[in-house]
C-alpha positions in Angstrom: -16.7 43.6 111.6 -15.5 42.7 108.1 -17.2 45.8 106.8 -15.5 48.0 109.3 -12.1 46.5 108.5 -12.7 46.9 104.8 -13.8 50.6 105.2 -10.8 51.3 107.4 -8.4 49.7 104.9 -9.9 51.7 102.1 -9.6 54.9 104.2 -5.9 54.2 104.9 -5.2 53.6 101.2 -6.9 56.8 100.2 -5.1 58.8 102.9 -1.7 57.6 101.8 -2.3 57.9 98.1 -3.6 61.5 98.4 -0.6 62.7 100.5 2.0 62.2 97.7 4.3 65.1 97.0 3.8 66.9 93.7 7.3 67.1 92.2 6.3 70.0 89.9 5.9 72.2 93.0 9.7 72.3 93.3 9.9 74.4 90.2 8.8 77.9 91.1 9.1 80.5 88.4 10.6 83.8 89.6 9.1 86.9 88.2 11.5 89.8 87.7 11.0 92.5 90.3 12.2 95.4 88.2 12.4 96.1 84.5 16.2 96.0 84.7 16.0 92.4 85.6 13.5 91.5 82.8 15.2 89.4 80.1 13.8 90.2 76.6 15.2 88.7 73.4 17.1 91.2 71.3 14.9 90.7 68.3 11.6 91.4 70.2 9.5 93.9 68.4 8.0 96.4 70.9 5.9 98.3 68.4 2.2 97.9 68.6 1.4 99.7 65.4 2.5 99.6 61.8 2.7 102.5 59.3 1.6 102.4 55.7 1.4 104.8 52.8 -1.9 104.6 50.9 -1.9 106.2 47.4 -5.5 106.8 46.2 -6.9 107.9 42.9 -10.5 108.2 41.6 -12.4 109.3 38.6 -15.2 110.9 40.7 -15.2 113.4 43.5 -16.2 111.9 46.9 -15.5 110.9 50.4 -13.2 107.9 51.0 -13.3 106.0 54.3 -10.5 103.7 55.4 -11.6 101.4 58.2 -11.1 98.0 59.9 -13.1 94.9 59.4 -15.7 96.0 62.0 -16.3 99.3 60.2 -14.4 101.5 62.7 -12.9 104.3 60.6 -9.2 105.0 60.7 -9.3 108.0 58.4 -11.7 109.8 56.0 -10.7 112.1 53.1 -12.4 113.9 50.3 -10.9 112.9 46.9 -11.0 115.1 43.9 -11.3 113.3 40.5 -8.1 112.5 38.6 -5.9 113.8 41.5 -3.6 111.5 43.4 -3.9 111.6 47.2 -1.3 110.1 49.5 -2.4 109.1 53.0 -0.1 108.1 55.9 -2.0 105.4 57.8 -1.1 104.0 61.2 -3.0 100.8 62.2 -2.6 98.3 65.0 0.1 95.7 64.2 -2.4 92.8 64.4 -4.4 94.2 61.4 -3.9 92.2 58.2 -6.4 94.0 56.1 -8.1 97.4 55.7 -11.3 98.3 54.0 -11.6 101.3 51.7 -15.1 102.7 50.8 -15.8 105.3 48.1 -19.4 105.8 47.4 -21.0 102.4 46.7 -17.6 100.8 46.0 -15.9 98.8 48.7 -12.4 97.4 48.5 -10.6 95.0 50.8 -6.8 95.7 50.8 -4.3 93.3 52.3 -1.5 94.9 54.3 1.3 93.2 52.5 3.5 96.1 51.5 4.5 99.5 53.0 2.9 101.3 50.1 -0.6 100.4 49.0 -2.3 101.7 45.8 -6.0 102.0 45.6 -7.8 103.1 42.4 -11.5 103.7 42.1 
């Protein structure tokens, strides 16, 4: 009988402790239904790409490849020795570096300025 009373008492305690109201449920975020109701800060940058000018010179003729860290090429161009070539490059805004390959030479260029100079 004592065991049954003890089990019943434990069951009642568990039942009442598990039926508490969660006060965080009262705060229900409302999602905007239309774009007109969406509130966006005025300084939010909607652009997903960035534009750079890459000025390249080389002392030898050859193919130059500009790529990301995974080796996916953005652009390829054939450079003529002692001639300057200007490339307009558009990359995803999350990119912080590009990789430029000319023959056996590889250069890692940080995207810190709008105009980047690369010399081989």
